[in-house]
C-alpha positions, 0 to 999 in steps of 0.5 A, a space after each residue: 560539421 556544425 554552422 554557427 549563427 554568425 556564419 549564416 548571417 555574415 553573408 546575408 548582412 553583407 548581401 544587404 550593404 551592397 544592395 544599399 549601395 545600388 543607386 537603381 533598383 528598377 529602371 526601363 526605357 523605350 525608344 519611340 521613332 527614329 531608326 531603331 525606335 517602335 513606329 509611333 503610328 502602331 498602336 497594336 498590342 503584340 504578344 510575344 512568345 518563345 517558339 520551339 520548332 521540331 522537325 519531321 521532314 515535309 511534317 515541319 513546313 506546318 510551322 510555315 502556316 502557324 507563323 502566319 497565323 500568328 503573324 494575323 493575330 499579333 503574336 510574335 516570336 521574341 526568340 525561336 529554336 529550331 531543329 532539323 526542318 523546324 531550323 530551316 523554317 526558323 532560320 529563314 523566318 529570322 532572316 526576314 522572309 515572310 510566311 508567304 515568302 516562304 510559301 513561295 521558297 517551298 513551292 519553287 523548290 523541287 525536292 526530288 534534286 535535293 538528293 542530287 549528288 552530282 553537279 547539274 550538267 550546265 555548271 560543267 564544261 562540255 568536256 566533263 558532260 561528254 565524260 559523264 554522260 556514259 557512264 554507269 557507275 564510278 567508284 572513287 578510291 582512297 589508295 587501294 581502297 574504295 571511298 563508301 559514301 556517308 550518305 545518299 548525298 553531301 547535300 551541296 544544292 541545299 547548302 547552296 540554296 540556304 547560304 543564297 537565302 541567308 549570306 544577306 541578313 547573317 552578314 548585316 547581323 555579323 554573324 551573330 544569330 542573336 543579332 538577326 531580326 528575331 534571336 535564333 538557335 538551332 539544335 544539332 547532334 555531335 556524333 563523334 562525342 554523342 551530345 547535343 551542340 547549340 548553333 548560335 554563330 557562324 554560317 547560319 546555311 551550315 547551322 541549318 544543313 546540320 541540323 537537317 542532316 538526316 543519318 543516311 540521307 545527308 552527310 554531316 557538317 565537320 566542324 573542328 572534330 565534331 561531325 554534326 547531324 540532325 538536332 532532333 536524336 537528342 532534341 526533338 522539340 528545342 524546348 529547353 534551347 529556346 526558354 531563356 532566349 529573350 527577356 521580353 517573354 518566358 512562355 513558350 510554344 512548341 510546335 510539334 510536327 515530329 513523326 508518329 510511328 508509321 504501318 509496315 507497309 510504309 517501311 520501304 527503304 532504309 531511310 524509312 527504317 532509320 526514321 521509325 527507330 529515331 521516333 521510337 528511341 526519342 519518344 521519351 525525350 520528346 514527351 519531356 520536352 513537350 512537358 516544359 512547354 507553356 503551350 503545344 501545337 500539334 497541327 497534323 494528323 498521323 496520316 501524313 508522313 515525313 515525306 509527304 513533300 507533294 503535299 506542302 500546300 494542304 500541310 502548310 494550310 493545315 498548320 495556318 488553321 491550327 495556328 488560329 485556333 491556338 491563338 486566342 489561348 495563347 494570347 489568354 495566357 501570356 496575358 495572365 502570365 505577363 508582368 505589366 509593369 505599373 509605374 507612379 511618376 513622381 517627377 519628370 525631367 525633360 527636354 524640348 517637352 510641352 509642358 501640358 505633357 508634364 503636367 499629364 505625367 507627373 503623379 500619375 501611375 502607367 502601365 508600360 504599355 499605357 505610357 508608351 501609347 501616350 508617348 507615341 501620340 506625343 512624338 506624332 502631334 509634335 512631329 518630332 523625330 525621335 523620342 528616348 524614355 528612361 524610368 528610374 526609381 527614385 533613390 527613396 524607393 529604392 527598396 520598393 518593387 518595380 509593380 509599386 516603385 515611384 519613378 522619375 521619367 527622364 525624357 529627351 525629345 528630337 525634333 525633326 528638321 527640315 529637308 530644305 536645309 539639311 546638308 546630307 553626307 556620306 561615309 564609305 562610298 566609293 560606287 556612286 556620286 553623293 548627288 546619286 545617292 541623294 537624289 535616290 533617297 527622294 526626301 520628302 520636302 519639309 520636316 523629315 520624319 523617321 518614316 521618311 529617313 527609313 524609306 530614303 535610306 532603303 532606296 539606297 540600299 535598293 539601289 546597291 542590290 539592283 546592280 547586284 551589291 546586295 550585302 551592302 548596307 546602312 550601318 548608321 545615320 546620325 542627325 545633328 540637329 546643331 548644324 542640320 546635318 545628316 551623315 550617313 555610314 554605308 558598308 559597300 561590302 568591299 571584298 578585301 581578300 579571297 581566302 581558301 580553306 582547304 585540307 585537300 590537295 587542290 591548289 588555292 590558285 585553282 579554287 580561286 580561279 574559278 571564284 568571280 569575286 573580285 577583290 577591290 569590288 562589293 560582294 554579291 551573293 549571285 555572284 558567290 552562288 556562280 562561284 560555288 557552282 563553277 567550283 562545284 562543277 568541277 566534281 572535285 569537291 563533295 561541298 563548297 561554299 563562299 562565306 562573307 566574313 566581315 573585316 575592317 572596311 569590308 569582307 573576306 570572302 573565304 572559300 571552303 571545299 571538301 574535297 573529293 578522292 581524285 582516283 576512280 574507277 567508272 564502268 558503262 555498258 549497253 546493248 542495241 540489236 546491231 552491235 549487241 553487248 557493249 561494255 567499257 572500264 576506265 581508269 582516271 585520276 582528275 586531279 593530278 598533282 592538285 592542278 585539276 588535270 586528268 589522266 584516263 585509260 580506257 578500254 572498251 569492248 564489244 564483238 564488234 568494236 574494241 577501243 584503247 585509248 590513254 589520254 591527258 586532259 585539262 579542262 582549263 590551262 592554269 587560269 585561262 578558259 583554254 582546254 587541251 587533251 593529248 590522246 593515244 589510241 587503237 581502235 578495232 571496229 567492224 563495218 557492215 557495208 549495205 547497197 539497197 537492202 537491210 542485208 550487209 553486202 560485205 564487211 571491213 575490219 578496221 584497225 586504226 592506231 593513232 594519236 591526237 592532240 586538241 587545243 581549245 577554248 572553253 565557251 563558259 559552260 556552253 562549249 568548245 571552240 577547238 583545233 585538233 591535230 590528229 594523225 592516224 594509220 587505219 588498215 581496212 582490211 576485207 575478211 572474205 578476199 583478205 585484201 588490204 587498204 593501209 591509209 595514212 590519215 593526217 588531219 587539222 580538224 576545227 570544231 565548235 560544239 555547243 550543247 545546252 541540254 538540261 538533263 541528260 537522257 530525255 532532255 527537257 529543253 536546250 540545243 546543241 550545235 556541231 560544226 566540224 571541217 576536217 582537212 586531211 593532207 599529205 604533210 606529215 607522211 600522209 597518203 590521202 587528201 580530202 576536205 570534209 564539213 559536217 554541221 548538225 543543229 538540235 533542239 528540244 522545245 517544252 509544250 507544258 510538262 508533258 511534252 516535247 518537240 525535238 527537231 534536228 538537222 545534219 548536213 555533210 560536204 565533201 569531195 567524191 571518193 571518200 575512204 569508206 571509214 570516212 563517209 557520212 553514214 545514218 540509219 537506226 532508230 535515233 537516226 533514221 527510223 526503218 533503217 539499220 544502224 548506219 545502214 546508208 553511207 555516202 560522201 554528202 548528206 542531207 538529214 532532217 529528224 523531226 521527233 515528238 516526246 511524250 512523257 507518261 507516268 512511272 518514268 516512261 515516255 512515248 516518242 514518235 518521228 519522221 525522218 528525212 534525208 539521203 546520202 550520196 556519192 556526187 553532187 549530181 546525184 542530189 535531187 530532193 524528190 529522191 529523198 527517203 522517208 522514215 516513221 518511227 515510235 518507240 517506248 522508253 524507260 529512264 531506268 538506273 542503268 539508263 534508257 531502255 527502249 523497244 521501238 519500231 520503224 518504216 521506210 517509205 521503200 517498205 523497209 520496216 525494223 523493230 528495235 531494242 536497246 539498253 543503256 546510255 550510249 558511248 
C-alpha cells in the first residue's frame, strides 16, 4: 500500500502543535530539611545504581559484603531486584537492615533447622509431645491415598522468620514494595504456566519465601491458580527486571553468585543433582542477562558451593572485598553515564529569602549538585526548618534541552519556630496521654530544627516499640507557622478485625483461639509470631502466616493457613535386650469435625507385652485450655520378678482391661495438671502354678506433669517434673484400697556445646503390701546401671541419678553415670547406708530410626551387665 506525503506529515504537525501548547518542557524539584528532605549537613555525593542480585544458596550471602562495601563508597542502590537468596538479602536490605545487621541475622540462623518440617517441641502441648516423640514414621492420607510431600519441607521456619523481620517495613509501605526504603521486586517462576512472575506488592515474606522455593527442598507458594517457586529457573540474575525501576539512574550492577557446575564427587543427594541440572539449563539465560548489565561482580571462586553455609563469614568477607575492588570502577562509569543537569537561572522567585541569596543565584549557571549544596548551606546558615526549590523552564525557552535551558527558580523557605511557644497536639492516639508523648519527645529549647523533630518523633515510635507495639508509626507531622502549632498524626495499628483464610475444614473459631492478638489493641509482631507458633504447633497445618493488612483506621490481622490431611497412620519400633523387639501401629484422625478433636486406635505388640487401645482426645476443649481424654484399653504384660540376683525367680502374666477418663488444664505449653478416673480389671496369673489373682482397681489419680526439654531424644536443656497421687478405693466395685505417691524431677544443664549434666531424683511412697502390678520398679541402663530392666521393686523407693553426656562428632554421644537408690517393703527398712550404687558408661548414635545405644553397667555388689537398645522408647 502506498502512503502519501500528507499522511506522513499530518501526525507530525499535530504532535508539534501539542508540544507547543505545553508550558513546561524541563523542570526539577528538590527538598532540603524537614522530615522528607535531604539532610542539609550531608554534602556527600552519592552514586545511584540499579542492583540485580542472583541466586546461589550460600554463595548469595556474598551480596551482604558487596552492600557493605557500597555503603562505604557511597554507592546507593536506587532499586533492587533479587532472585532466590538474592531476593532474601535484597528484601531484608530494603526493609532497613544494615549489612552488619544482616550479618548478625545470618550468624544467628541455624540453617539445619530451616528444613524442619515439624513444629518445635515447645510450641506443642505436652499431650502432643508425648505422642510425637515415640513414632518412627507418620503417613497422612487423603481418603485411601497416601499424601506425598512436594518437597523436604514446607518452609514454615523460613516463613515465620521472614515475616517477623519484614512485617513492620511492609505495613508502613502499605504492602507496596516500591514504597519501601528502596524500591524492590523479586522474581519467581510459576511452574503451572511456566512463566516468570515478578512480585512487587503484598506479603514480602511470601514473596521472599517463593523466590527461594528450590525444587525438592521447599514447597512452592500457592497464589490463586499459580504455584510459585525459585525465580532462578527463569531469571538467574534479574537484570532485565531491575532496569527501569528508578528514574535516578539506568546503570545496572549485577552481583553474580550463581552456582557453577560441581564435580562428580559432590553430586550426592537429589537436591545436588537438581541444582546441577538447573545450572546447566539456565546457563544461556544467565549469560544473556549478564550481558545486559553495565557492570558484573562475580565475587566467589568456584570451590565454594551453594551448600557451604558453614563458610558464611568467609563468603560475606569475600563479597566485601570484591565490592571494594569494583567500587571505583563503578563510580567512574556512573559519572560518565550520569546526566548532571546544568541550569541557567534567569529569574528567582523566593519568599523569606535573604537578598544576597537571590543575587548569587540570578544569571548564574549551576549543576543540580552545586545548587543543592548552595541551598543546603542557606538552610544551615539561616536555621531554616525546610526549603523547597522548583526549577521551571521559562516559556520563551521551552524548546531548549534540559542541559542548556534557562529556568526560573521558585524557592519556598519555612523558618524554624521556637519550642517554647510551640503548641503540640496529637491525632490517632489512644494508648498514652498526650503529656507522656510530649515528655518523651524531649524537644530542645530554642529553634525547632528538622533533625531535632525527627529525633523526637523517633522517641515516640520507640516508646510504642518498647511496649511491643512495633507497627505504630508517625504518619505526619504538620507545622503551622502562623499559629505556632505542631500536629502529629500517629497510626497505632489498632487491630480492627481478625480474618481467617482457610480452604480446609478447621473451624475459624479454633484457629482464632490460638491467636493471641486482640481486637481493639495494637498489632504486635512478637504477639503475631507467637500466634503463628501456636497455630503451627497444633500440627494440623502445613503453613501458617499472620499478615497485618492496613485498613481504614487500623489493621486487619489476616491469618492464612494451609491444612494437612487429618487422617494418618503412625508406626513405631524399638529393641532392647530385655524385651527384644516391640512395635506398634496407630490409625488416627487429629481434626475430627474441624474442632481439633482426635480419635486414635493403637496396637502394640511384643513377645512379653501387648497393648490395644482406642481413645478420644481434645488437647483443648473449644477455646479453653481444658484438656480431656477418654480411653479404652486391653493390656497383657509378662512381668519378671527378681530377688537378689539378676535371674528372675518367677513370672506373672498380667492381663488388664480398663477405661480411663482424664480432665485437666493445659499449663500453657509447659505441661498439664489433671485428674483421672481409671477403672481397671486386672488378672495376675502365675504360669507355673496357674494361680490367679483378680483385682478390681478403681483409682482417682491427681497428677501434674511439666516438661521443657528443647528436643528429644538427647535434650540439651530443660526440666521435667512429674507428681502423682493415686487414690485406690473400694468405690465403683473396687476390691483393693491403697494410696500411692510418686514424684520425680530431672534437669539438663548444658556446659558449652559439647557437655551436658543430667541429674534426676525420684521418690515413691505408699503403704506396705501393694499389689505386684502397682509397686515401684527401677533398673536398666537409663534407670540403674548394672541391673536388669525393672529388677528392683518395692512399696517405697528412693533413686538419685547423675549423668554426664559428651557430644562427639558424627552424631555420637558418650555417657557416664552414677546411680544411687533402693526400694523397700516397709518403712523400717529405709536406711541410707543400705543404698545401692551403680556405675555405667554407654555410647549412643542419633540415627534416623532413633537412638542406637550400647552400654555397660556395674553395681557395688559386683553385678554387671551389657546393654543394647535401638529406637525410641514407648
